[in-house]
mmJSON file of the N, C-alpha and C atoms, coordinates in Angstrom:
{"data_MODEL":{"atom_site":{
"group_PDB":["ATOM","ATOM","ATOM","ATOM","ATOM","ATOM","ATOM","ATOM","ATOM","ATOM","ATOM","ATOM","ATOM","ATOM","ATOM","ATOM","ATOM","ATOM","ATOM","ATOM","ATOM","ATOM","ATOM","ATOM","ATOM","ATOM","ATOM","ATOM","ATOM","ATOM","ATOM","ATOM","ATOM","ATOM","ATOM","ATOM","ATOM","ATOM","ATOM","ATOM","ATOM","ATOM","ATOM","ATOM","ATOM","ATOM","ATOM","ATOM","ATOM","ATOM","ATOM","ATOM","ATOM","ATOM","ATOM","ATOM","ATOM","ATOM","ATOM","ATOM","ATOM","ATOM","ATOM","ATOM","ATOM","ATOM","ATOM","ATOM","ATOM","ATOM","ATOM","ATOM","ATOM","ATOM","ATOM","ATOM","ATOM","ATOM","ATOM","ATOM","ATOM","ATOM","ATOM","ATOM","ATOM","ATOM","ATOM","ATOM","ATOM","ATOM","ATOM","ATOM","ATOM","ATOM","ATOM","ATOM","ATOM","ATOM","ATOM","ATOM","ATOM","ATOM","ATOM","ATOM","ATOM","ATOM","ATOM","ATOM","ATOM","ATOM","ATOM","ATOM","ATOM","ATOM","ATOM","ATOM","ATOM","ATOM","ATOM","ATOM","ATOM","ATOM","ATOM","ATOM","ATOM","ATOM","ATOM","ATOM","ATOM","ATOM","ATOM","ATOM","ATOM","ATOM","ATOM","ATOM","ATOM","ATOM","ATOM","ATOM","ATOM","ATOM","ATOM","ATOM","ATOM","ATOM","ATOM","ATOM","ATOM","ATOM","ATOM","ATOM","ATOM","ATOM","ATOM","ATOM","ATOM","ATOM","ATOM","ATOM","ATOM","ATOM","ATOM","ATOM","ATOM","ATOM","ATOM","ATOM"],
"id":[1,2,3,4,5,6,7,8,9,10,11,12,13,14,15,16,17,18,19,20,21,22,23,24,25,26,27,28,29,30,31,32,33,34,35,36,37,38,39,40,41,42,43,44,45,46,47,48,49,50,51,52,53,54,55,56,57,58,59,60,61,62,63,64,65,66,67,68,69,70,71,72,73,74,75,76,77,78,79,80,81,82,83,84,85,86,87,88,89,90,91,92,93,94,95,96,97,98,99,100,101,102,103,104,105,106,107,108,109,110,111,112,113,114,115,116,117,118,119,120,121,122,123,124,125,126,127,128,129,130,131,132,133,134,135,136,137,138,139,140,141,142,143,144,145,146,147,148,149,150,151,152,153,154,155,156,157,158,159,160,161,162,163,164,165,166,167,168],
"type_symbol":["N","C","C","N","C","C","N","C","C","N","C","C","N","C","C","N","C","C","N","C","C","N","C","C","N","C","C","N","C","C","N","C","C","N","C","C","N","C","C","N","C","C","N","C","C","N","C","C","N","C","C","N","C","C","N","C","C","N","C","C","N","C","C","N","C","C","N","C","C","N","C","C","N","C","C","N","C","C","N","C","C","N","C","C","N","C","C","N","C","C","N","C","C","N","C","C","N","C","C","N","C","C","N","C","C","N","C","C","N","C","C","N","C","C","N","C","C","N","C","C","N","C","C","N","C","C","N","C","C","N","C","C","N","C","C","N","C","C","N","C","C","N","C","C","N","C","C","N","C","C","N","C","C","N","C","C","N","C","C","N","C","C","N","C","C","N","C","C"],
"label_atom_id":["N","CA","C","N","CA","C","N","CA","C","N","CA","C","N","CA","C","N","CA","C","N","CA","C","N","CA","C","N","CA","C","N","CA","C","N","CA","C","N","CA","C","N","CA","C","N","CA","C","N","CA","C","N","CA","C","N","CA","C","N","CA","C","N","CA","C","N","CA","C","N","CA","C","N","CA","C","N","CA","C","N","CA","C","N","CA","C","N","CA","C","N","CA","C","N","CA","C","N","CA","C","N","CA","C","N","CA","C","N","CA","C","N","CA","C","N","CA","C","N","CA","C","N","CA","C","N","CA","C","N","CA","C","N","CA","C","N","CA","C","N","CA","C","N","CA","C","N","CA","C","N","CA","C","N","CA","C","N","CA","C","N","CA","C","N","CA","C","N","CA","C","N","CA","C","N","CA","C","N","CA","C","N","CA","C","N","CA","C","N","CA","C","N","CA","C"],
"label_alt_id":[null,null,null,null,null,null,null,null,null,null,null,null,null,null,null,null,null,null,null,null,null,null,null,null,null,null,null,null,null,null,null,null,null,null,null,null,null,null,null,null,null,null,null,null,null,null,null,null,null,null,null,null,null,null,null,null,null,null,null,null,null,null,null,null,null,null,null,null,null,null,null,null,null,null,null,null,null,null,null,null,null,null,null,null,null,null,null,null,null,null,null,null,null,null,null,null,null,null,null,null,null,null,null,null,null,null,null,null,null,null,null,null,null,null,null,null,null,null,null,null,null,null,null,null,null,null,null,null,null,null,null,null,null,null,null,null,null,null,null,null,null,null,null,null,null,null,null,null,null,null,null,null,null,null,null,null,null,null,null,null,null,null,null,null,null,null,null,null],
"label_comp_id":["MET","MET","MET","ASP","ASP","ASP","GLN","GLN","GLN","THR","THR","THR","ARG","ARG","ARG","THR","THR","THR","ARG","ARG","ARG","ILE","ILE","ILE","ARG","ARG","ARG","ARG","ARG","ARG","ALA","ALA","ALA","THR","THR","THR","SER","SER","SER","GLY","GLY","GLY","GLY","GLY","GLY","GLN","GLN","GLN","ASN","ASN","ASN","GLU","GLU","GLU","PRO","PRO","PRO","TYR","TYR","TYR","ASN","ASN","ASN","VAL","VAL","VAL","ILE","ILE","ILE","ALA","ALA","ALA","GLY","GLY","GLY","MET","MET","MET","VAL","VAL","VAL","VAL","VAL","VAL","ALA","ALA","ALA","LEU","LEU","LEU","LEU","LEU","LEU","ILE","ILE","ILE","CYS","CYS","CYS","PRO","PRO","PRO","ASN","ASN","ASN","GLN","GLN","GLN","LEU","LEU","LEU","LYS","LYS","LYS","MET","MET","MET","VAL","VAL","VAL","LEU","LEU","LEU","PHE","PHE","PHE","GLY","GLY","GLY","LYS","LYS","LYS","ILE","ILE","ILE","ASN","ASN","ASN","ARG","ARG","ARG","LEU","LEU","LEU","ALA","ALA","ALA","ALA","ALA","ALA","PHE","PHE","PHE","GLU","GLU","GLU","GLU","GLU","GLU","TYR","TYR","TYR","ALA","ALA","ALA","ARG","ARG","ARG"],
"label_asym_id":["A","A","A","A","A","A","A","A","A","A","A","A","A","A","A","A","A","A","A","A","A","A","A","A","A","A","A","A","A","A","A","A","A","A","A","A","A","A","A","A","A","A","A","A","A","A","A","A","A","A","A","A","A","A","A","A","A","A","A","A","A","A","A","A","A","A","A","A","A","A","A","A","A","A","A","A","A","A","A","A","A","A","A","A","A","A","A","A","A","A","A","A","A","A","A","A","A","A","A","A","A","A","A","A","A","A","A","A","A","A","A","A","A","A","A","A","A","A","A","A","A","A","A","A","A","A","A","A","A","A","A","A","A","A","A","A","A","A","A","A","A","A","A","A","A","A","A","A","A","A","A","A","A","A","A","A","A","A","A","A","A","A","A","A","A","A","A","A"],
"label_entity_id":["1","1","1","1","1","1","1","1","1","1","1","1","1","1","1","1","1","1","1","1","1","1","1","1","1","1","1","1","1","1","1","1","1","1","1","1","1","1","1","1","1","1","1","1","1","1","1","1","1","1","1","1","1","1","1","1","1","1","1","1","1","1","1","1","1","1","1","1","1","1","1","1","1","1","1","1","1","1","1","1","1","1","1","1","1","1","1","1","1","1","1","1","1","1","1","1","1","1","1","1","1","1","1","1","1","1","1","1","1","1","1","1","1","1","1","1","1","1","1","1","1","1","1","1","1","1","1","1","1","1","1","1","1","1","1","1","1","1","1","1","1","1","1","1","1","1","1","1","1","1","1","1","1","1","1","1","1","1","1","1","1","1","1","1","1","1","1","1"],
"label_seq_id":[1,1,1,2,2,2,3,3,3,4,4,4,5,5,5,6,6,6,7,7,7,8,8,8,9,9,9,10,10,10,11,11,11,12,12,12,13,13,13,14,14,14,15,15,15,16,16,16,17,17,17,18,18,18,19,19,19,20,20,20,21,21,21,22,22,22,23,23,23,24,24,24,25,25,25,26,26,26,27,27,27,28,28,28,29,29,29,30,30,30,31,31,31,32,32,32,33,33,33,34,34,34,35,35,35,36,36,36,37,37,37,38,38,38,39,39,39,40,40,40,41,41,41,42,42,42,43,43,43,44,44,44,45,45,45,46,46,46,47,47,47,48,48,48,49,49,49,50,50,50,51,51,51,52,52,52,53,53,53,54,54,54,55,55,55,56,56,56],
"pdbx_PDB_ins_code":[null,null,null,null,null,null,null,null,null,null,null,null,null,null,null,null,null,null,null,null,null,null,null,null,null,null,null,null,null,null,null,null,null,null,null,null,null,null,null,null,null,null,null,null,null,null,null,null,null,null,null,null,null,null,null,null,null,null,null,null,null,null,null,null,null,null,null,null,null,null,null,null,null,null,null,null,null,null,null,null,null,null,null,null,null,null,null,null,null,null,null,null,null,null,null,null,null,null,null,null,null,null,null,null,null,null,null,null,null,null,null,null,null,null,null,null,null,null,null,null,null,null,null,null,null,null,null,null,null,null,null,null,null,null,null,null,null,null,null,null,null,null,null,null,null,null,null,null,null,null,null,null,null,null,null,null,null,null,null,null,null,null,null,null,null,null,null,null],
"Cartn_x":[-33.164,-32.584,-31.559,-31.41,-30.708,-29.411,-29.92,-28.948,-28.395,-28.732,-28.56,-27.019,-27.578,-26.79,-25.216,-25.825,-24.547,-23.554,-24.075,-23.159,-22.114,-23.317,-22.249,-21.278,-21.505,-20.321,-19.831,-19.751,-18.835,-17.641,-18.527,-18.001,-16.621,-17.315,-16.747,-15.919,-15.614,-14.931,-13.711,-14.058,-12.749,-11.619,-11.662,-10.815,-11.44,-13.412,-13.587,-14.565,-13.782,-13.449,-14.726,-15.139,-15.79,-16.932,-17.684,-19.278,-18.556,-18.029,-17.215,-16.767,-15.937,-15.148,-15.995,-16.953,-17.753,-18.479,-19.128,-18.995,-18.836,-17.282,-16.792,-16.288,-16.298,-15.638,-16.548,-18.375,-19.315,-19.289,-19.101,-19.02,-18.132,-16.683,-15.531,-16.412,-17.005,-16.801,-18.264,-18.999,-19.888,-19.157,-18.47,-17.822,-16.638,-16.523,-16.33,-16.952,-17.386,-19.045,-19.857,-19.378,-20.817,-22.272,-22.394,-23.901,-24.85,-24.066,-24.21,-24.721,-23.838,-24.749,-25.157,-25.469,-26.862,-27.873,-27.765,-29.18,-29.855,-28.726,-28.777,-29.632,-28.541,-29.288,-30.432,-30.708,-32.015,-33.445,-32.762,-34.162,-34.548,-33.3,-33.956,-33.468,-32.289,-32.028,-31.928,-32.205,-31.197,-30.954,-30.094,-29.288,-29.005,-29.937,-29.514,-29.222,-29.597,-29.519,-27.607,-27.046,-25.928,-24.445,-25.498,-24.515,-24.392,-25.565,-25.792,-24.442,-24.513,-24.259,-22.408,-21.799,-20.344,-19.864,-20.964,-20.63,-20.239,-21.607,-21.113,-19.799],
"Cartn_y":[93.966,95.17,94.542,93.188,92.68,92.217,91.744,92.032,92.598,94.116,95.396,95.555,95.486,95.874,94.653,93.688,92.919,93.534,93.917,94.183,94.833,96.521,97.529,97.138,96.278,95.65,95.173,94.516,93.278,94.515,94.87,96.435,97.283,98.048,98.921,98.06,96.472,96.049,95.121,94.961,94.965,96.244,97.022,98.408,99.214,99.105,100.224,101.192,101.547,102.542,103.235,103.84,105.124,105.41,105.618,105.449,106.262,107.32,108.594,107.116,106.309,105.009,104.391,104.13,103.269,103.728,104.968,105.56,106.15,106.403,106.817,105.596,104.44,103.226,102.758,103.157,102.23,103.503,104.961,105.979,105.908,105.257,105.269,104.028,102.766,101.111,102.326,102.648,102.978,104.282,104.699,105.423,104.665,103.556,102.484,101.943,102.202,100.63,102.257,102.386,103.526,103.57,102.009,101.214,101.105,100.986,100.671,102.029,102.647,104.717,105.096,104.939,105.193,104.2,103.216,102.595,103.0,103.389,104.1,105.901,106.392,107.947,107.733,106.733,106.899,106.301,105.802,104.785,104.132,102.716,101.73,100.961,101.467,100.623,101.534,101.482,102.391,102.173,103.14,102.888,102.424,101.978,100.603,99.331,98.888,97.906,97.959,99.629,99.448,99.3,99.876,99.286,97.57,97.56,96.033,95.37,96.055,95.079,95.262,96.352,96.991,95.72,96.022,95.23,94.108,92.84,92.192,91.437],
"Cartn_z":[14.165,15.049,15.284,15.699,17.225,15.839,14.537,14.171,13.517,13.261,13.064,14.207,15.633,16.51,16.857,16.121,16.437,15.364,13.844,12.796,13.762,14.22,14.458,15.981,16.583,17.602,16.957,15.8,15.284,14.105,13.722,12.867,13.908,14.947,15.956,16.55,16.548,17.451,16.588,15.012,14.436,13.759,14.949,13.85,13.596,13.435,13.223,14.641,15.306,16.854,17.526,16.476,16.541,14.763,15.818,15.239,13.448,13.581,12.402,11.172,12.101,11.11,10.249,11.043,10.113,8.988,9.697,8.525,7.451,7.384,6.38,5.928,6.439,5.635,4.584,5.506,4.628,2.426,3.498,2.335,1.518,2.186,1.366,0.08,0.787,-0.424,-1.092,-1.01,-2.184,-2.859,-2.701,-3.651,-4.813,-4.364,-5.066,-6.201,-5.12,-6.129,-6.696,-7.658,-8.246,-8.869,-8.537,-9.107,-7.414,-6.902,-5.094,-4.523,-5.056,-4.737,-5.067,-6.65,-6.926,-6.449,-6.561,-6.059,-4.398,-3.642,-2.275,-2.733,-3.749,-3.803,-4.668,-5.025,-5.821,-4.978,-3.907,-3.284,-3.712,-4.068,-4.62,-3.333,-2.666,-1.594,-0.249,1.065,1.7,2.759,3.363,3.994,5.146,5.567,6.559,5.738,4.548,4.118,3.392,2.83,2.405,3.938,4.916,6.122,6.243,6.483,7.167,5.936,4.646,2.788,3.801,3.891,5.077,5.719,7.004,7.65,7.836,6.856,6.503,6.543],
"occupancy":[1.0,1.0,1.0,1.0,1.0,1.0,1.0,1.0,1.0,1.0,1.0,1.0,1.0,1.0,1.0,1.0,1.0,1.0,1.0,1.0,1.0,1.0,1.0,1.0,1.0,1.0,1.0,1.0,1.0,1.0,1.0,1.0,1.0,1.0,1.0,1.0,1.0,1.0,1.0,1.0,1.0,1.0,1.0,1.0,1.0,1.0,1.0,1.0,1.0,1.0,1.0,1.0,1.0,1.0,1.0,1.0,1.0,1.0,1.0,1.0,1.0,1.0,1.0,1.0,1.0,1.0,1.0,1.0,1.0,1.0,1.0,1.0,1.0,1.0,1.0,1.0,1.0,1.0,1.0,1.0,1.0,1.0,1.0,1.0,1.0,1.0,1.0,1.0,1.0,1.0,1.0,1.0,1.0,1.0,1.0,1.0,1.0,1.0,1.0,1.0,1.0,1.0,1.0,1.0,1.0,1.0,1.0,1.0,1.0,1.0,1.0,1.0,1.0,1.0,1.0,1.0,1.0,1.0,1.0,1.0,1.0,1.0,1.0,1.0,1.0,1.0,1.0,1.0,1.0,1.0,1.0,1.0,1.0,1.0,1.0,1.0,1.0,1.0,1.0,1.0,1.0,1.0,1.0,1.0,1.0,1.0,1.0,1.0,1.0,1.0,1.0,1.0,1.0,1.0,1.0,1.0,1.0,1.0,1.0,1.0,1.0,1.0,1.0,1.0,1.0,1.0,1.0,1.0],
"B_iso_or_equiv":[0.0,0.0,0.0,0.0,0.0,0.0,0.0,0.0,0.0,0.0,0.0,0.0,0.0,0.0,0.0,0.0,0.0,0.0,0.0,0.0,0.0,0.0,0.0,0.0,0.0,0.0,0.0,0.0,0.0,0.0,0.0,0.0,0.0,0.0,0.0,0.0,0.0,0.0,0.0,0.0,0.0,0.0,0.0,0.0,0.0,0.0,0.0,0.0,0.0,0.0,0.0,0.0,0.0,0.0,0.0,0.0,0.0,0.0,0.0,0.0,0.0,0.0,0.0,0.0,0.0,0.0,0.0,0.0,0.0,0.0,0.0,0.0,0.0,0.0,0.0,0.0,0.0,0.0,0.0,0.0,0.0,0.0,0.0,0.0,0.0,0.0,0.0,0.0,0.0,0.0,0.0,0.0,0.0,0.0,0.0,0.0,0.0,0.0,0.0,0.0,0.0,0.0,0.0,0.0,0.0,0.0,0.0,0.0,0.0,0.0,0.0,0.0,0.0,0.0,0.0,0.0,0.0,0.0,0.0,0.0,0.0,0.0,0.0,0.0,0.0,0.0,0.0,0.0,0.0,0.0,0.0,0.0,0.0,0.0,0.0,0.0,0.0,0.0,0.0,0.0,0.0,0.0,0.0,0.0,0.0,0.0,0.0,0.0,0.0,0.0,0.0,0.0,0.0,0.0,0.0,0.0,0.0,0.0,0.0,0.0,0.0,0.0,0.0,0.0,0.0,0.0,0.0,0.0],
"pdbx_formal_charge":[null,null,null,null,null,null,null,null,null,null,null,null,null,null,null,null,null,null,null,null,null,null,null,null,null,null,null,null,null,null,null,null,null,null,null,null,null,null,null,null,null,null,null,null,null,null,null,null,null,null,null,null,null,null,null,null,null,null,null,null,null,null,null,null,null,null,null,null,null,null,null,null,null,null,null,null,null,null,null,null,null,null,null,null,null,null,null,null,null,null,null,null,null,null,null,null,null,null,null,null,null,null,null,null,null,null,null,null,null,null,null,null,null,null,null,null,null,null,null,null,null,null,null,null,null,null,null,null,null,null,null,null,null,null,null,null,null,null,null,null,null,null,null,null,null,null,null,null,null,null,null,null,null,null,null,null,null,null,null,null,null,null,null,null,null,null,null,null],
"auth_seq_id":[1,1,1,2,2,2,3,3,3,4,4,4,5,5,5,6,6,6,7,7,7,8,8,8,9,9,9,10,10,10,11,11,11,12,12,12,13,13,13,14,14,14,15,15,15,16,16,16,17,17,17,18,18,18,19,19,19,20,20,20,21,21,21,22,22,22,23,23,23,24,24,24,25,25,25,26,26,26,27,27,27,28,28,28,29,29,29,30,30,30,31,31,31,32,32,32,33,33,33,34,34,34,35,35,35,36,36,36,37,37,37,38,38,38,39,39,39,40,40,40,41,41,41,42,42,42,43,43,43,44,44,44,45,45,45,46,46,46,47,47,47,48,48,48,49,49,49,50,50,50,51,51,51,52,52,52,53,53,53,54,54,54,55,55,55,56,56,56],
"auth_comp_id":["MET","MET","MET","ASP","ASP","ASP","GLN","GLN","GLN","THR","THR","THR","ARG","ARG","ARG","THR","THR","THR","ARG","ARG","ARG","ILE","ILE","ILE","ARG","ARG","ARG","ARG","ARG","ARG","ALA","ALA","ALA","THR","THR","THR","SER","SER","SER","GLY","GLY","GLY","GLY","GLY","GLY","GLN","GLN","GLN","ASN","ASN","ASN","GLU","GLU","GLU","PRO","PRO","PRO","TYR","TYR","TYR","ASN","ASN","ASN","VAL","VAL","VAL","ILE","ILE","ILE","ALA","ALA","ALA","GLY","GLY","GLY","MET","MET","MET","VAL","VAL","VAL","VAL","VAL","VAL","ALA","ALA","ALA","LEU","LEU","LEU","LEU","LEU","LEU","ILE","ILE","ILE","CYS","CYS","CYS","PRO","PRO","PRO","ASN","ASN","ASN","GLN","GLN","GLN","LEU","LEU","LEU","LYS","LYS","LYS","MET","MET","MET","VAL","VAL","VAL","LEU","LEU","LEU","PHE","PHE","PHE","GLY","GLY","GLY","LYS","LYS","LYS","ILE","ILE","ILE","ASN","ASN","ASN","ARG","ARG","ARG","LEU","LEU","LEU","ALA","ALA","ALA","ALA","ALA","ALA","PHE","PHE","PHE","GLU","GLU","GLU","GLU","GLU","GLU","TYR","TYR","TYR","ALA","ALA","ALA","ARG","ARG","ARG"],
"auth_asym_id":["A","A","A","A","A","A","A","A","A","A","A","A","A","A","A","A","A","A","A","A","A","A","A","A","A","A","A","A","A","A","A","A","A","A","A","A","A","A","A","A","A","A","A","A","A","A","A","A","A","A","A","A","A","A","A","A","A","A","A","A","A","A","A","A","A","A","A","A","A","A","A","A","A","A","A","A","A","A","A","A","A","A","A","A","A","A","A","A","A","A","A","A","A","A","A","A","A","A","A","A","A","A","A","A","A","A","A","A","A","A","A","A","A","A","A","A","A","A","A","A","A","A","A","A","A","A","A","A","A","A","A","A","A","A","A","A","A","A","A","A","A","A","A","A","A","A","A","A","A","A","A","A","A","A","A","A","A","A","A","A","A","A","A","A","A","A","A","A"],
"auth_atom_id":["N","CA","C","N","CA","C","N","CA","C","N","CA","C","N","CA","C","N","CA","C","N","CA","C","N","CA","C","N","CA","C","N","CA","C","N","CA","C","N","CA","C","N","CA","C","N","CA","C","N","CA","C","N","CA","C","N","CA","C","N","CA","C","N","CA","C","N","CA","C","N","CA","C","N","CA","C","N","CA","C","N","CA","C","N","CA","C","N","CA","C","N","CA","C","N","CA","C","N","CA","C","N","CA","C","N","CA","C","N","CA","C","N","CA","C","N","CA","C","N","CA","C","N","CA","C","N","CA","C","N","CA","C","N","CA","C","N","CA","C","N","CA","C","N","CA","C","N","CA","C","N","CA","C","N","CA","C","N","CA","C","N","CA","C","N","CA","C","N","CA","C","N","CA","C","N","CA","C","N","CA","C","N","CA","C","N","CA","C","N","CA","C","N","CA","C"],
"pdbx_PDB_model_num":[1,1,1,1,1,1,1,1,1,1,1,1,1,1,1,1,1,1,1,1,1,1,1,1,1,1,1,1,1,1,1,1,1,1,1,1,1,1,1,1,1,1,1,1,1,1,1,1,1,1,1,1,1,1,1,1,1,1,1,1,1,1,1,1,1,1,1,1,1,1,1,1,1,1,1,1,1,1,1,1,1,1,1,1,1,1,1,1,1,1,1,1,1,1,1,1,1,1,1,1,1,1,1,1,1,1,1,1,1,1,1,1,1,1,1,1,1,1,1,1,1,1,1,1,1,1,1,1,1,1,1,1,1,1,1,1,1,1,1,1,1,1,1,1,1,1,1,1,1,1,1,1,1,1,1,1,1,1,1,1,1,1,1,1,1,1,1,1]
}}}
């Protein structure tokens, strides 16, 4: 959980100033990578894992 908080802070401090910016960025990243999007939609990976990958 601490790692996730750190990544959220890092994402918001790096130009992603509002939570909706972070969410929108993750959605765009998933739309660009349809295979990853399918994995999230079909439950092979959860949204937290997708966010962590986006924030990394």
